[in-house]
DSSP file (Angstrom, degrees, kcal/mol; ACC not computed):
  #  RESIDUE AA STRUCTURE BP1 BP2  ACC     N-H-->O    O-->H-N    N-H-->O    O-->H-N    TCO  KAPPA ALPHA  PHI   PSI    X-CA   Y-CA   Z-CA
    1    1 A M              0   0    0      0, 0.0   113,-2.3     0, 0.0     2,-0.5   0.000 360.0 360.0 360.0 132.1    0.0    0.0    0.0
    2    2 A V  E     -a  114   0A   0    111,-0.1     2,-0.4   113,-0.0   113,-0.2  -0.952 360.0-172.2-114.7 127.8    1.4    3.4   -1.0
    3    3 A R  E     -a  115   0A   0    111,-1.5   113,-1.8    -2,-0.5     2,-0.4  -0.959   4.0-164.1-116.4 138.3    0.2    6.6    0.8
    4    4 A A  E     -a  116   0A   0     -2,-0.4     6,-0.2   111,-0.2   113,-0.1  -0.977  17.8-125.0-122.4 135.4    1.2   10.0   -0.4
    5    5 A F  E    S+a  117   0A   0    111,-1.1   113,-0.7    -2,-0.4     2,-0.2  -0.991  88.2  26.9-120.2 127.4    0.9   13.2    1.6
    6    6 A P  S >  S-     0   0    0      0, 0.0     3,-1.5     0, 0.0     4,-0.4   0.626  90.9-115.8 -78.3-171.0   -0.6   15.5    0.4
    7    7 A L  T 3> S+     0   0    0      1,-0.3     4,-2.0     2,-0.2     3,-0.4   0.638 104.3  81.3 -67.1 -15.5   -3.2   14.3   -2.0
    8    8 A A  H 3> S+     0   0    0      1,-0.2     4,-2.3     2,-0.2    -1,-0.3   0.856  88.0  57.2 -58.0 -34.5   -1.5   16.0   -5.0
    9    9 A G  H <> S+     0   0    0     -3,-1.5     4,-2.2     2,-0.2    -1,-0.2   0.880 104.6  50.8 -63.9 -38.0    0.9   13.1   -5.1
   10   10 A L  H  > S+     0   0    0     -3,-0.4     4,-2.4    -4,-0.4    -2,-0.2   0.911 109.6  50.1 -65.4 -42.9   -2.0   10.7   -5.5
   11   11 A A  H  X S+     0   0    0     -4,-2.0     4,-2.3     1,-0.2    -2,-0.2   0.915 111.1  49.0 -61.0 -43.1   -3.4   12.8   -8.4
   12   12 A A  H  X S+     0   0    0     -4,-2.3     4,-2.4     1,-0.2    -1,-0.2   0.896 110.6  50.9 -64.1 -39.9    0.0   12.8  -10.1
   13   13 A A  H  X S+     0   0    0     -4,-2.2     4,-2.6     2,-0.2    -2,-0.2   0.903 110.4  49.0 -64.4 -41.0    0.3    9.1   -9.7
   14   14 A L  H  X S+     0   0    0     -4,-2.4     4,-2.0     2,-0.2    -2,-0.2   0.904 111.0  49.8 -65.4 -41.0   -3.1    8.5  -11.2
   15   15 A L  H  <>S+     0   0    0     -4,-2.3     5,-2.3     2,-0.2     6,-0.7   0.912 112.3  48.0 -62.8 -41.9   -2.2   10.8  -14.2
   16   16 A T  H ><5S+     0   0    0     -4,-2.4     3,-1.3     1,-0.2    -2,-0.2   0.923 111.2  50.0 -64.7 -44.2    1.0    8.9  -14.7
   17   17 A A  H 3<5S+     0   0    0     -4,-2.6    -1,-0.2     1,-0.3    -2,-0.2   0.840 108.3  54.0 -63.3 -32.6   -0.7    5.5  -14.5
   18   18 A A  T 3<5S-     0   0    0     -4,-2.0    -1,-0.3    -5,-0.2    -2,-0.2   0.528 117.0-114.7 -80.2  -5.1   -3.3    6.8  -17.0
   19   19 A G  T < 5S+     0   0    0     -3,-1.3    -3,-0.2    -4,-0.4    -2,-0.1   0.566  83.0 121.9  85.8   8.2   -0.5    7.7  -19.4
   20   20 A A  S   <S+     0   0    0     -5,-2.3    -4,-0.2    -6,-0.2    -5,-0.1   0.685  75.8  36.7 -76.8 -17.1   -1.3   11.4  -19.3
   21   21 A Q  S    S-     0   0    0     -6,-0.7    -2,-0.2    -5,-0.2    -1,-0.2  -0.992  85.9-123.2-139.8 126.1    2.2   12.2  -18.1
   22   22 A P        -     0   0    0      0, 0.0     2,-0.3     0, 0.0    -6,-0.1  -0.370  37.7-100.4 -69.1 148.8    5.5   10.6  -19.1
   23   23 A K        -     0   0    0     -7,-0.1     2,-0.2     1,-0.1     3,-0.0  -0.521  40.9-122.0 -69.7 129.4    7.6    9.0  -16.4
   24   24 A A        -     0   0    0     -2,-0.3     2,-0.3     1,-0.1    -1,-0.1  -0.459  25.0-106.8 -74.5 142.3   10.5   11.4  -15.5
   25   25 A E        -     0   0    0     -2,-0.2   114,-1.1     1,-0.1     2,-0.5  -0.523  34.8-134.5 -66.8 130.6   14.1   10.1  -15.8
   26   26 A R  E     -B  138   0A   0     -2,-0.3     2,-0.5   112,-0.2   112,-0.2  -0.779  19.4-166.0 -93.5 130.4   15.5    9.5  -12.3
   27   27 A I  E     -B  137   0A   0    110,-3.2   110,-2.1    -2,-0.5     2,-0.3  -0.964  14.4-136.1-117.6 126.4   19.0   10.9  -11.7
   28   28 A E  E     -B  136   0A   0     -2,-0.5    22,-2.6   108,-0.2     2,-0.3  -0.654  22.6-160.6 -85.1 139.7   21.0    9.8   -8.7
   29   29 A L  E     -BC 135  49A   0    106,-3.5   106,-0.7    -2,-0.3     2,-0.3  -0.772   7.7-159.9-115.2 158.7   22.8   12.5   -6.8
   30   30 A E  E     - C   0  48A   0     18,-2.3    18,-3.0    -2,-0.3     2,-0.5  -0.956  33.1 -98.8-133.4 156.6   25.7   12.5   -4.3
   31   31 A V  E     + C   0  47A   0     -2,-0.3    16,-0.2    16,-0.2     3,-0.1  -0.626  35.1 176.6 -77.9 124.2   26.8   15.2   -1.8
   32   32 A A  E     -     0   0A   0     14,-3.4     2,-0.3    -2,-0.5    15,-0.2   0.728  58.5 -52.7 -96.8 -28.7   29.7   17.3   -3.2
   33   33 A G  E     - C   0  46A   0     13,-1.5    13,-3.3     2,-0.0     2,-0.5  -0.922  37.3-110.9 167.9 167.7   29.9   19.6   -0.3
   34   34 A L  E     - C   0  45A   0     -2,-0.3    11,-0.2    11,-0.2    -3,-0.0  -0.986  29.0-163.0-123.6 116.8   28.4   22.1    2.2
   35   35 A L  E     - C   0  44A   0      9,-3.2     9,-2.5    -2,-0.5     2,-0.1  -0.878  11.1-143.5-107.6 108.4   29.5   25.7    1.7
   36   36 A P  E     - C   0  43A   0      0, 0.0     7,-0.2     0, 0.0     3,-0.1  -0.427   0.1-152.2 -68.1 144.0   28.9   28.0    4.6
   37   37 A M        -     0   0    0      5,-2.2     2,-0.2     1,-0.4     5,-0.2   0.273  63.1 -57.7 -99.3   9.5   27.9   31.6    3.6
   38   38 A G  S >  S-     0   0    0      3,-0.2     3,-1.9     4,-0.1    -1,-0.4  -0.605  84.2 -33.2 132.3 166.5   29.3   33.2    6.8
   39   39 A E  T 3  S-     0   0    0      1,-0.3     3,-0.1    -2,-0.2     0, 0.0  -0.327 125.4  -9.2 -57.8 120.2   28.9   33.1   10.5
   40   40 A G  T 3  S+     0   0    0      1,-0.2    -1,-0.3    -2,-0.1     2,-0.2   0.620 113.6 104.0  70.8  14.3   25.4   32.2   11.5
   41   41 A S  S <  S-     0   0    0     -3,-1.9    -1,-0.2     1,-0.3    -3,-0.2  -0.455  75.7 -58.4-116.6-168.7   23.9   32.6    8.0
   42   42 A S        -     0   0    0     -5,-0.2    -5,-2.2    -2,-0.2     2,-0.3  -0.010  44.4-153.4 -63.9 170.0   22.7   30.3    5.2
   43   43 A A  E     -CD  36  60A   0     17,-2.1    17,-3.3    -7,-0.2     2,-0.5  -0.914  14.1-123.1-138.5 166.3   24.8   27.6    3.5
   44   44 A I  E     -CD  35  59A   0     -9,-2.5    -9,-3.2    -2,-0.3     2,-0.6  -0.969  15.5-154.6-116.0 120.5   24.8   26.0    0.1
   45   45 A L  E     -CD  34  58A   0     13,-3.2    13,-2.7    -2,-0.5     2,-0.7  -0.846  15.4-152.8 -90.4 121.1   24.5   22.2   -0.1
   46   46 A V  E     -CD  33  57A   0    -13,-3.3   -14,-3.4    -2,-0.6   -13,-1.5  -0.867  12.9-174.1-104.0 116.8   26.0   21.1   -3.3
   47   47 A L  E     -CD  31  56A   0      9,-2.2     9,-3.4    -2,-0.7     2,-0.4  -0.804   8.0-155.3-103.6 150.2   24.7   17.9   -4.8
   48   48 A R  E     -CD  30  55A   0    -18,-3.0   -18,-2.3    -2,-0.3     2,-0.3  -0.981  23.7-111.0-129.6 139.1   26.3   16.4   -7.9
   49   49 A E  E >   -C   29   0A   0      5,-2.6     3,-2.0    -2,-0.4   -20,-0.2  -0.502  46.8-107.2 -63.1 127.0   24.9   14.0  -10.5
   50   50 A K  T 3  S+     0   0    0    -22,-2.6   -22,-0.1    -2,-0.3     3,-0.1  -0.352 102.9  11.4 -60.0 132.9   26.6   10.7  -10.0
   51   51 A G  T 3  S+     0   0    0      1,-0.3    -1,-0.3    -3,-0.0     2,-0.3   0.620 121.7  76.4  76.3  13.1   29.0   10.0  -12.9
   52   52 A S  S <  S-     0   0    0     -3,-2.0    -1,-0.3     2,-0.1     0, 0.0  -0.842  78.6-125.0-143.0 176.9   28.8   13.6  -14.1
   53   53 A T        +     0   0    0     -2,-0.3     2,-0.3    -3,-0.1    -3,-0.1   0.298  67.0 122.2-110.2   7.4   29.9   17.1  -13.4
   54   54 A T        -     0   0    0     -5,-0.2    -5,-2.6    94,-0.1     2,-0.3  -0.579  48.9-154.0 -75.2 129.7   26.5   18.7  -13.2
   55   55 A L  E     -DE  48 147A   0     92,-3.0    92,-2.9    -2,-0.3    -7,-0.2  -0.771  13.8-160.0-105.7 147.9   25.9   20.3   -9.8
   56   56 A L  E     -D   47   0A   0     -9,-3.4    -9,-2.2    -2,-0.3     2,-0.3  -0.899  15.9-159.1-125.4 100.5   22.6   21.0   -8.1
   57   57 A P  E     -D   46   0A   0      0, 0.0     2,-0.4     0, 0.0   -11,-0.2  -0.625   6.1-168.6 -82.5 136.8   23.0   23.8   -5.4
   58   58 A L  E     -D   45   0A   0    -13,-2.7   -13,-3.2    -2,-0.3     2,-0.5  -0.992  17.0-136.9-123.0 125.1   20.4   24.0   -2.6
   59   59 A V  E     -D   44   0A   0     38,-0.5   -15,-0.2    -2,-0.4    63,-0.2  -0.695  16.7-158.0 -81.6 127.1   20.4   27.0   -0.3
   60   60 A I  E     -D   43   0A   0    -17,-3.3   -17,-2.1    -2,-0.5     5,-0.1  -0.928  18.7-124.1-106.6 122.4   19.9   25.9    3.3
   61   61 A P    >>  -     0   0    0      0, 0.0     3,-1.7     0, 0.0     4,-0.9  -0.207  30.0-102.9 -61.8 158.1   18.5   28.6    5.6
   62   62 A A  H >> S+     0   0    0      1,-0.3     3,-0.7     2,-0.2     4,-0.6   0.839 120.3  58.9 -51.0 -39.7   20.5   29.5    8.7
   63   63 A A  H 34 S+     0   0    0      1,-0.2     4,-0.3     2,-0.1    -1,-0.3   0.783 110.1  42.6 -64.4 -27.2   18.2   27.6   10.9
   64   64 A G  H <> S+     0   0    0     -3,-1.7     4,-2.4     1,-0.1    -1,-0.2   0.532  89.3  87.1 -97.8  -7.1   18.8   24.3    9.0
   65   65 A V  H <X S+     0   0    0     -4,-0.9     4,-2.3    -3,-0.7     5,-0.2   0.921  90.7  46.9 -62.2 -46.3   22.6   24.6    8.5
   66   66 A G  H  X S+     0   0    0     -4,-0.6     4,-2.5     1,-0.2    -1,-0.2   0.881 111.9  52.0 -62.8 -38.1   23.4   22.9   11.9
   67   67 A D  H  > S+     0   0    0     -4,-0.3     4,-2.2     2,-0.2    -2,-0.2   0.927 110.0  47.9 -63.7 -45.3   20.9   20.1   11.2
   68   68 A A  H  X S+     0   0    0     -4,-2.4     4,-0.7     1,-0.2    -2,-0.2   0.917 115.3  44.4 -63.7 -43.9   22.4   19.4    7.8
   69   69 A A  H >< S+     0   0    0     -4,-2.3     3,-0.7     1,-0.2     4,-0.4   0.889 112.9  52.5 -67.5 -38.4   26.0   19.3    9.1
   70   70 A G  H >X S+     0   0    0     -4,-2.5     3,-1.6     1,-0.2     4,-0.9   0.856 100.3  61.0 -65.7 -36.2   24.9   17.2   12.1
   71   71 A E  H 3< S+     0   0    0     -4,-2.2    -1,-0.2     1,-0.3    -2,-0.2   0.749  92.6  66.6 -65.3 -22.4   23.2   14.6   10.0
   72   72 A L  T << S+     0   0    0     -3,-0.7    -1,-0.3    -4,-0.7    -2,-0.2   0.781 102.9  47.9 -66.5 -24.4   26.6   13.9    8.4
   73   73 A R  T <4 S-     0   0    0     -3,-1.6    -1,-0.2    -4,-0.4    -2,-0.2   0.727 129.1 -51.7 -88.4 -24.0   27.7   12.6   11.8
   74   74 A G  S  < S-     0   0    0     -4,-0.9    -1,-0.3    -3,-0.1    56,-0.1  -0.930  77.3 -41.8 165.0 173.0   24.7   10.4   12.5
   75   75 A P        -     0   0    0      0, 0.0    52,-0.1     0, 0.0     2,-0.0  -0.322  52.9-148.5 -64.8 137.3   20.9   10.2   12.6
   76   76 A G     >  -     0   0    0     50,-0.1     4,-2.4    -2,-0.0     5,-0.2  -0.096  41.8 -72.4 -88.2-166.8   19.1   13.1   14.2
   77   77 A L  H  > S+     0   0    0      1,-0.2     4,-2.4     2,-0.2     5,-0.2   0.904 131.6  50.0 -57.9 -45.9   15.9   13.1   16.2
   78   78 A L  H  > S+     0   0    0      1,-0.2     4,-2.4     2,-0.2    -1,-0.2   0.924 111.0  49.0 -62.6 -44.7   13.7   12.5   13.1
   79   79 A G  H  > S+     0   0    0      1,-0.2     4,-2.0     2,-0.2    -1,-0.2   0.905 112.6  47.8 -60.9 -42.3   15.8    9.6   11.9
   80   80 A R  H  X S+     0   0    0     -4,-2.4     4,-2.5     2,-0.2    -1,-0.2   0.869 110.7  52.4 -67.2 -36.0   15.7    8.0   15.4
   81   81 A A  H  X S+     0   0    0     -4,-2.4     4,-1.5    -5,-0.2    -2,-0.2   0.911 108.3  50.2 -65.9 -42.5   11.9    8.5   15.6
   82   82 A I  H  <>S+     0   0    0     -4,-2.4     5,-2.6     1,-0.2     3,-0.2   0.928 113.1  46.8 -60.7 -44.7   11.4    6.8   12.2
   83   83 A E  H ><5S+     0   0    0     -4,-2.0     3,-1.9     1,-0.2    -2,-0.2   0.904 108.7  54.6 -63.3 -42.2   13.5    3.8   13.4
   84   84 A A  H 3<5S+     0   0    0     -4,-2.5    -1,-0.2     1,-0.3    -2,-0.2   0.794 105.4  54.1 -63.4 -28.0   11.7    3.7   16.8
   85   85 A L  T 3<5S-     0   0    0     -4,-1.5    -1,-0.3    -3,-0.2    -2,-0.2   0.311 124.9-103.3 -88.6   8.3    8.4    3.4   14.9
   86   86 A G  T < 5S+     0   0    0     -3,-1.9    25,-0.4     1,-0.3    -3,-0.2   0.661  83.6 117.4  82.6  16.7    9.7    0.4   12.9
   87   87 A G      < -     0   0    0     -5,-2.6     2,-0.3    -6,-0.2    -1,-0.3  -0.575  44.6-159.0-110.0 174.1   10.3    2.3    9.7
   88   88 A R  E     -F  109   0A   0     21,-2.0    21,-2.8    -2,-0.2     2,-0.4  -0.987  26.8-111.9-149.4 149.3   13.3    3.2    7.6
   89   89 A V  E     +F  108   0A   0     -2,-0.3    19,-0.3    19,-0.2     3,-0.1  -0.680  32.0 177.8 -78.0 130.8   14.0    5.9    5.0
   90   90 A S  E     -     0   0A   0     17,-3.3     2,-0.3    -2,-0.4    18,-0.2   0.698  59.2 -16.0-107.7 -25.4   14.4    4.2    1.6
   91   91 A E  E     -F  107   0A   0     16,-1.3    16,-3.2    42,-0.2     2,-0.4  -0.961  48.4-141.8-172.2 154.3   15.0    7.2   -0.7
   92   92 A V  E     -Fg 106 135A   0     42,-2.1    44,-2.9    -2,-0.3     2,-0.5  -0.999  15.3-162.5-126.3 133.2   14.7   11.0   -1.0
   93   93 A E  E     -Fg 105 136A   0     12,-2.7    12,-2.6    -2,-0.4     2,-0.6  -0.969  10.9-145.6-118.1 124.1   13.6   12.7   -4.2
   94   94 A I  E     +Fg 104 137A   0     42,-3.1    44,-0.5    -2,-0.5    10,-0.2  -0.777  23.0 170.6 -85.6 120.0   14.3   16.4   -4.8
   95   95 A E        +     0   0    0      8,-2.9     2,-0.3    -2,-0.6     9,-0.2   0.647  67.7  25.4-104.4 -20.5   11.5   17.9   -6.8
   96   96 A R        -     0   0    0      7,-1.9    -1,-0.3     2,-0.1     4,-0.2  -0.997  63.0-143.1-143.3 143.1   12.4   21.5   -6.6
   97   97 A A  S    S+     0   0    0     -2,-0.3   -38,-0.5    -3,-0.1     2,-0.3   0.570  80.2  84.6 -82.9  -8.5   15.7   23.2   -6.0
   98   98 A E  S    S-     0   0    0    -40,-0.1     2,-1.5     1,-0.1    -2,-0.1  -0.661  93.9-103.3 -94.2 155.1   14.2   25.9   -3.9
   99   99 A E        +     0   0    0     -2,-0.3     2,-0.3    21,-0.1    21,-0.1  -0.580  64.0 145.1 -79.2  88.5   13.6   25.5   -0.1
  100  100 A S    >   -     0   0    0     -2,-1.5     3,-2.0    19,-0.2     4,-0.2  -0.900  61.7-112.5-125.1 156.4    9.9   24.9    0.0
  101  101 A R  T 3  S+     0   0    0     -2,-0.3     3,-0.2     1,-0.3    -2,-0.0   0.683 119.5  37.1 -62.5 -17.9    7.8   22.7    2.3
  102  102 A S  T 3  S+     0   0    0     16,-0.1    -1,-0.3     1,-0.1    18,-0.2   0.047  83.3 108.7-120.5  26.5    6.9   20.4   -0.6
  103  103 A G  S <  S+     0   0    0     -3,-2.0    -8,-2.9    16,-0.4    -7,-1.9   0.567  81.0  32.6 -80.7  -9.1   10.2   20.5   -2.5
  104  104 A A  E     -FH  94 119A   0     15,-1.5    15,-2.2   -10,-0.2     2,-0.5  -0.977  66.0-140.2-145.0 157.4   11.2   17.0   -1.7
  105  105 A R  E     -FH  93 118A   0    -12,-2.6   -12,-2.7    -2,-0.3     2,-0.6  -0.980  10.5-156.8-118.3 130.0    9.7   13.6   -1.1
  106  106 A V  E     -FH  92 117A   0     11,-3.2    11,-2.3    -2,-0.5     2,-0.5  -0.932  12.1-151.8-103.7 121.6   11.0   11.3    1.6
  107  107 A R  E     -FH  91 116A   0    -16,-3.2   -17,-3.3    -2,-0.6   -16,-1.3  -0.834  16.0-171.7 -97.7 127.0   10.1    7.6    0.9
  108  108 A L  E     -FH  89 115A   0      7,-3.1     7,-2.5    -2,-0.5     2,-0.4  -0.873  13.0-154.1-118.4 148.5    9.7    5.5    4.0
  109  109 A A  E     +FH  88 114A   0    -21,-2.8   -21,-2.0    -2,-0.3     2,-0.3  -0.985  13.1 175.1-121.3 134.7    9.2    1.7    4.4
  110  110 A Q  E >   - H   0 113A   0      3,-2.9     3,-2.0    -2,-0.4     2,-0.3  -0.820  66.8 -60.9-138.6  95.1    7.5    0.2    7.4
  111  111 A G  T 3  S-     0   0    0    -25,-0.4    -1,-0.1    -2,-0.3   -25,-0.0  -0.524 120.6 -15.4  64.1-124.4    7.2   -3.5    7.0
  112  112 A E  T 3  S+     0   0    0     -2,-0.3    -1,-0.3    -3,-0.1     2,-0.3   0.576 121.2  95.4 -83.3 -11.6    5.0   -4.1    3.9
  113  113 A R  E <   - H   0 110A   0     -3,-2.0    -3,-2.9  -111,-0.0     2,-0.4  -0.596  56.3-161.3 -90.0 141.0    3.8   -0.5    3.9
  114  114 A T  E     -aH   2 109A   0   -113,-2.3  -111,-1.5    -2,-0.3     2,-0.3  -0.981  11.5-175.2-120.1 133.2    5.4    2.3    1.8
  115  115 A L  E     -aH   3 108A   0     -7,-2.5    -7,-3.1    -2,-0.4     2,-0.4  -0.924  13.5-155.1-126.2 150.7    4.8    6.0    2.7
  116  116 A E  E     -aH   4 107A   0   -113,-1.8  -111,-1.1    -2,-0.3     2,-0.4  -0.996  11.4-175.0-124.2 132.5    5.8    9.3    1.1
  117  117 A I  E     -aH   5 106A   0    -11,-2.3   -11,-3.2    -2,-0.4     2,-0.2  -0.994  19.1-135.1-127.0 131.7    6.1   12.5    3.0
  118  118 A R  E     + H   0 105A   0   -113,-0.7     2,-0.3    -2,-0.4   -13,-0.2  -0.585  38.4 149.3 -82.5 147.1    6.8   15.9    1.5
  119  119 A G  E     - H   0 104A   0    -15,-2.2   -15,-1.5    -2,-0.2   -16,-0.4  -0.950  49.7 -59.5-160.7 179.7    9.4   18.1    3.2
  120  120 A L     >  -     0   0    0     -2,-0.3     4,-2.6   -17,-0.2     5,-0.2  -0.489  45.6-127.8 -67.0 137.9   12.0   20.8    2.8
  121  121 A P  H  > S+     0   0    0      0, 0.0     4,-2.9     0, 0.0     5,-0.3   0.903 108.0  52.7 -55.1 -42.1   14.9   19.7    0.5
  122  122 A S  H  > S+     0   0    0      1,-0.2     4,-2.0     2,-0.2     5,-0.1   0.925 113.1  42.1 -63.2 -44.6   17.5   20.5    3.1
  123  123 A E  H  > S+     0   0    0      2,-0.2     4,-2.0     1,-0.2    -1,-0.2   0.890 115.6  50.9 -67.5 -38.7   15.8   18.4    5.9
  124  124 A S  H  X S+     0   0    0     -4,-2.6     4,-2.2     2,-0.2    -2,-0.2   0.907 110.6  47.4 -66.6 -42.9   15.1   15.6    3.4
  125  125 A V  H  X S+     0   0    0     -4,-2.9     4,-2.7    -5,-0.2    -1,-0.2   0.904 110.1  53.2 -65.6 -40.8   18.7   15.5    2.2
  126  126 A A  H  X S+     0   0    0     -4,-2.0     4,-2.2    -5,-0.3    -1,-0.2   0.903 109.8  48.8 -59.6 -40.7   20.0   15.5    5.7
  127  127 A L  H  X S+     0   0    0     -4,-2.0     4,-2.1     2,-0.2    -1,-0.2   0.909 111.0  49.8 -64.7 -42.5   17.8   12.6    6.5
  128  128 A A  H  X>S+     0   0    0     -4,-2.2     5,-1.9     2,-0.2     4,-0.9   0.894 109.8  51.5 -63.3 -40.5   19.0   10.7    3.4
  129  129 A I  H ><5S+     0   0    0     -4,-2.7     3,-0.6     1,-0.2    -2,-0.2   0.940 112.1  45.1 -62.7 -47.0   22.6   11.3    4.3
  130  130 A S  H 3<5S+     0   0    0     -4,-2.2    -1,-0.2     1,-0.2    -2,-0.2   0.850 117.0  45.1 -68.0 -32.5   22.2   10.0    7.9
  131  131 A A  H 3<5S-     0   0    0     -4,-2.1    -1,-0.2    -5,-0.2    -2,-0.2   0.544 105.3-131.0 -85.6  -7.4   20.2    6.9    6.6
  132  132 A K  T <<5 +     0   0    0     -4,-0.9    -3,-0.2    -3,-0.6    -4,-0.1   0.932  58.2 140.2  56.1  49.8   22.7    6.3    3.8
  133  133 A V      < -     0   0    0     -5,-1.9    -1,-0.2    -6,-0.1   -42,-0.2  -0.796  57.7 -78.8-118.9 162.7   20.0    6.1    1.1
  134  134 A P        -     0   0    0      0, 0.0   -42,-2.1     0, 0.0     2,-0.5  -0.254  31.3-152.3 -62.6 144.9   19.9    7.4   -2.5
  135  135 A I  E     +Bg  29  92A   0   -106,-0.7  -106,-3.5   -44,-0.2     2,-0.3  -0.988  26.4 177.0-112.5 124.0   19.1   11.0   -3.2
  136  136 A V  E     +Bg  28  93A   0    -44,-2.9   -42,-3.1    -2,-0.5     2,-0.3  -0.834  14.5 174.2-127.6 163.8   17.4   11.3   -6.6
  137  137 A T  E     -Bg  27  94A   0   -110,-2.1  -110,-3.2    -2,-0.3     2,-0.3  -0.864  33.0 -95.9-149.6-176.2   15.9   14.0   -8.8
  138  138 A S  E  >  -B   26   0A   0    -44,-0.5     4,-1.9    -2,-0.3  -112,-0.2  -0.706  28.4-115.8-106.1 161.8   14.6   14.3  -12.3
  139  139 A R  H  > S+     0   0    0   -114,-1.1     4,-2.8    -2,-0.3     5,-0.2   0.861 116.3  60.6 -60.6 -35.5   16.3   15.4  -15.5
  140  140 A R  H  > S+     0   0    0      2,-0.2     4,-2.2     1,-0.2    -1,-0.2   0.919 104.0  47.9 -59.4 -45.5   13.8   18.4  -15.5
  141  141 A V  H  > S+     0   0    0      1,-0.2     4,-2.8     2,-0.2     5,-0.5   0.922 113.8  47.0 -63.3 -43.6   15.1   19.7  -12.1
  142  142 A L  H  X S+     0   0    0     -4,-1.9     4,-2.0     1,-0.2    -2,-0.2   0.897 112.1  50.3 -65.0 -39.3   18.7   19.3  -13.2
  143  143 A D  H  < S+     0   0    0     -4,-2.8    -1,-0.2     1,-0.2    -2,-0.2   0.878 117.6  40.1 -65.6 -36.5   18.0   21.1  -16.5
  144  144 A E  H  < S+     0   0    0     -4,-2.2    -2,-0.2    -5,-0.2    -1,-0.2   0.880 136.1  12.0 -79.5 -39.7   16.2   24.0  -14.7
  145  145 A A  H  < S+     0   0    0     -4,-2.8    -3,-0.2    -5,-0.2    -2,-0.2   0.500  97.7 107.3-121.9  -6.9   18.5   24.4  -11.7
  146  146 A G     <  -     0   0    0     -4,-2.0     2,-0.5    -5,-0.5   -90,-0.2  -0.321  56.1-140.1 -76.1 159.2   21.7   22.5  -12.3
  147  147 A L  B     -E   55   0A   0    -92,-2.9   -92,-3.0   -94,-0.1    -4,-0.0  -0.981  14.0-163.5-121.7 122.7   25.0   24.0  -13.1
  148  148 A T     >  -     0   0    0     -2,-0.5     4,-2.2   -94,-0.2     5,-0.2  -0.529  39.0-102.3 -94.5 167.2   27.3   22.4  -15.7
  149  149 A P  H  > S+     0   0    0      0, 0.0     4,-2.4     0, 0.0     5,-0.2   0.867 125.3  55.1 -56.5 -35.8   31.0   23.2  -16.1
  150  150 A D  H  > S+     0   0    0      2,-0.2     4,-2.2     1,-0.2     5,-0.2   0.911 106.0  50.9 -63.6 -42.2   30.1   25.4  -19.1
  151  151 A D  H  > S+     0   0    0      1,-0.2     4,-1.8     2,-0.2    -1,-0.2   0.924 112.2  46.7 -59.4 -45.0   27.7   27.4  -16.9
  152  152 A L  H  X S+     0   0    0     -4,-2.2     4,-2.4     1,-0.2    -2,-0.2   0.878 109.7  53.6 -66.8 -37.9   30.4   27.9  -14.3
  153  153 A A  H  X S+     0   0    0     -4,-2.4     4,-2.6     1,-0.2    -1,-0.2   0.898 107.7  51.3 -63.4 -40.2   32.9   28.9  -17.0
  154  154 A K  H  X S+     0   0    0     -4,-2.2     4,-2.3     2,-0.2    -1,-0.2   0.904 110.0  49.1 -63.3 -41.2   30.5   31.5  -18.4
  155  155 A V  H  X S+     0   0    0     -4,-1.8     4,-2.1     2,-0.2    -2,-0.2   0.919 112.6  47.7 -64.0 -43.7   30.0   33.0  -14.9
  156  156 A H  H  X S+     0   0    0     -4,-2.4     4,-2.4     2,-0.2    -2,-0.2   0.910 111.6  50.3 -64.1 -42.0   33.8   33.1  -14.3
  157  157 A A  H  X S+     0   0    0     -4,-2.6     4,-2.2     1,-0.2    -2,-0.2   0.908 110.5  49.6 -63.1 -42.0   34.4   34.7  -17.7
  158  158 A K  H  X S+     0   0    0     -4,-2.3     4,-2.0     1,-0.2    -1,-0.2   0.898 110.8  49.9 -63.7 -40.7   31.7   37.4  -17.0
  159  159 A A  H  X S+     0   0    0     -4,-2.1     4,-2.2     2,-0.2    -2,-0.2   0.891 109.8  51.0 -65.7 -39.6   33.3   38.1  -13.6
  160  160 A R  H  X S+     0   0    0     -4,-2.4     4,-2.0     2,-0.2    -2,-0.2   0.904 109.7  50.0 -65.3 -40.3   36.8   38.5  -15.2
  161  161 A R  H  X S+     0   0    0     -4,-2.2     4,-1.5     1,-0.2    -1,-0.2   0.903 110.7  50.0 -63.4 -39.6   35.4   40.9  -17.8
  162  162 A R  H  X S+     0   0    0     -4,-2.0     4,-1.1     1,-0.2    -2,-0.2   0.901 109.2  51.4 -65.2 -40.8   33.8   42.9  -15.0
  163  163 A E  H  < S+     0   0    0     -4,-2.2     3,-0.3     1,-0.2    -1,-0.2   0.882 106.4  54.7 -63.7 -38.7   37.1   43.0  -13.0
  164  164 A K  H  < S+     0   0    0     -4,-2.0    -1,-0.2     1,-0.2    -2,-0.2   0.856 105.4  53.2 -64.3 -34.9   39.0   44.3  -16.1
  165  165 A R  H  <        0   0    0     -4,-1.5    -1,-0.2     1,-0.3    -2,-0.2   0.779 360.0 360.0 -71.4 -25.7   36.6   47.2  -16.4
  166  166 A L     <        0   0    0     -4,-1.1    -1,-0.3    -3,-0.3    -2,-0.2   0.478 360.0 360.0 -81.0 360.0   37.1   48.2  -12.8
């Protein structure tokens, strides 16, 4: 049995099953790094497409930076609560690169039951890191928000031209 929270996930599943929407290509990501933006402020969690150089940066608000860094050391309260209830995190899917309450799906398994819970990408990725489970996204998300080496080279070239004018 699969439950999705909120009901929008069920509608999307029904549309997909009916053939109204093509299945999105799933891309596995790995953590490339966590870049602090200064004392007590936001950070950028950098994810990288496995086997590629395409990056997916996620801005983590100041309140979540400690949680994300802490999850690298071991399961936090949420991870321990899921385990105590007989569940386990099986996968995290990033659906949006911006920090929104429904930007990611956390897939949980509890015996025969499978659940999906929507959450903030930063919290969801931290949970995936501590549970050592795959982090995935779609090609659409990478195409919209990912950065390739060419994208980064263009930004560097533009910055160098600006420096020369000063």
